[in-house]
C-alpha positions in Angstrom: 0.0 0.0 0.0 2.8 2.5 0.9 4.7 1.6 -2.3 1.7 2.3 -4.7 -1.5 3.7 -3.4 -0.2 6.2 -0.7 2.7 7.6 -2.9 0.7 10.5 -4.6 -1.0 11.4 -1.3 2.4 11.5 0.5 3.7 13.8 -2.3 0.6 16.0 -2.0 1.2 16.4 1.7 5.0 16.8 1.7 5.7 18.5 -1.6 2.5 20.5 -2.4 1.8 21.1 1.3 -1.9 20.7 1.0 -3.9 22.5 3.7 -6.7 19.9 4.0 -7.2 16.2 3.4 -10.5 14.5 2.9 -11.0 11.0 4.4 -12.2 8.5 2.0 -15.3 6.3 2.2 -13.3 3.0 2.1 -11.9 0.8 4.8 -8.3 -0.4 5.4 -8.2 -3.8 7.0 -11.8 -3.5 8.1 -11.4 0.1 9.5 -13.2 2.9 7.8 -10.9 5.8 7.0 -13.1 8.3 8.9 -12.3 6.4 12.1 -8.7 5.2 11.5 -6.2 6.7 13.8 -3.4 4.8 12.1 -4.2 6.6 8.8 -5.2 10.0 10.2 -2.9 10.4 13.0 0.1 8.1 12.9 0.7 8.2 9.1 -0.7 11.5 7.9 0.3 13.7 10.8 3.1 12.0 12.7 5.1 10.3 9.7 4.2 12.9 7.0 4.1 16.0 9.1 0.6 17.2 7.9 -0.4 20.3 9.8 -3.8 21.0 8.2 -7.2 19.9 8.9 -9.1 16.7 7.9 -12.6 16.7 6.6 -15.0 13.9 6.0 -16.4 13.3 2.7 -20.1 14.0 2.1 -22.1 11.7 4.4 -18.9 9.9 5.2 -19.7 10.2 8.9 -23.3 9.0 8.5 -21.9 5.9 6.6 -20.1 4.9 9.9 -23.4 3.8 11.4 -25.5 3.2 8.2 -23.0 1.3 6.0 -20.0 0.5 7.9 -21.8 -0.3 11.1 -18.8 0.7 13.4 -21.0 3.2 15.3 -24.5 2.8 16.7 -25.7 6.2 15.9 -24.6 9.8 14.9 -23.3 10.5 18.4 -21.1 7.4 18.3 -19.8 8.3 14.8 -19.0 11.7 15.9 -17.0 10.5 18.8 -15.0 8.0 16.9 -14.3 10.3 14.0 -13.3 13.2 16.2 -11.0 10.9 18.3 -9.4 9.5 15.1 -8.6 13.0 13.7 -11.5 14.1 11.6 -11.8 17.9 12.2 -14.6 18.9 10.0 -18.0 17.1 9.1 -18.6 18.0 5.4 -22.1 16.7 5.2 -25.1 18.4 6.6 -23.3 18.7 10.0 -25.8 16.5 11.8 -23.2 14.1 13.1 -20.8 16.7 14.7 -23.9 18.7 16.0 -24.1 16.0 18.5 -20.8 17.0 20.0 -22.0 19.9 21.9 -24.4 17.8 24.0 -21.6 15.1 24.4 -19.2 17.6 25.6 -21.5 19.0 28.2 -22.2 15.4 29.4 -18.4 14.8 29.6 -18.5 12.0 27.0 -16.2 13.9 24.6 -13.1 15.5 25.8 -13.1 19.3 25.3 -9.4 18.9 24.2 -10.5 16.9 21.1 -12.9 19.6 20.1 -10.4 22.3 20.7 -7.8 20.5 18.6 -10.3 20.2 15.6 -11.5 23.8 15.9 -8.0 25.1 16.1 -7.1 23.3 12.9 -10.0 24.6 11.0 -9.4 28.3 12.3 -5.8 28.1 11.4 -6.8 27.2 7.8 -9.2 30.2 7.7 -6.4 32.5 9.2 -3.9 31.3 6.4 -6.6 32.0 3.8 -7.2 35.6 5.1 -10.9 34.9 5.9 -10.7 37.0 9.1 -9.3 40.1 7.4 -11.6 39.8 4.4 -14.4 37.4 5.3 -17.0 38.6 2.7 -17.1 38.0 -1.1 -18.4 40.6 -3.6 -21.9 39.3 -4.3 -22.3 41.3 -7.5 -18.9 39.9 -8.8 -19.9 36.3 -7.9 -23.2 36.8 -9.6 -21.5 38.0 -12.7 -19.1 35.3 -13.1 -21.1 32.3 -11.9 -22.3 30.2 -14.8 -20.8 32.8 -17.3 -20.3 31.8 -20.9 -16.5 31.8 -20.4 -16.8 29.4 -17.5 -19.3 27.1 -19.3 -17.1 27.0 -22.5 -13.7 26.9 -21.0 -13.0 23.4 -22.2 -13.8 24.4 -25.7 -11.7 27.3 -25.8 -8.4 25.2 -25.6 -6.8 24.1 -28.7 -7.9 20.5 -29.8 -5.2 17.9 -30.4 -5.1 17.0 -34.0 -4.9 13.2 -34.5 -3.1 11.8 -37.4 -4.4 8.8 -39.1 
């Protein structure tokens, strides 16, 4: 696995210095990526030195109890994913919304929540979202679905095939 599948991901982390990584839907040795501490902490953070934040894929955390069946419910999925190193719930947020009540009950350590929040806030800081948090709605409206964006692939020169 290290010699083939993980090579481009290691290069992205070490050479391209990506700021975020998305955990996949799949399992490694029966452990879903979203709850795999070996993958998200030992390999990604400790061995490769990844400093950014990890996000789930859309509905990846729901799949922990609906598909993989490694959690009984949303709360269990949230605890397991957060502990393994998933900092952000990309889906509708319903899984990580359970963390507030779990923290108040003392079920989830505040340190785990602080760790995840600090990673996401650090990314926002690096992106300048605190200095300039707003977009220009008029500009966004002007360029969204513009003819130039819809036709970008046709504007490039086409390769001429010889017979």
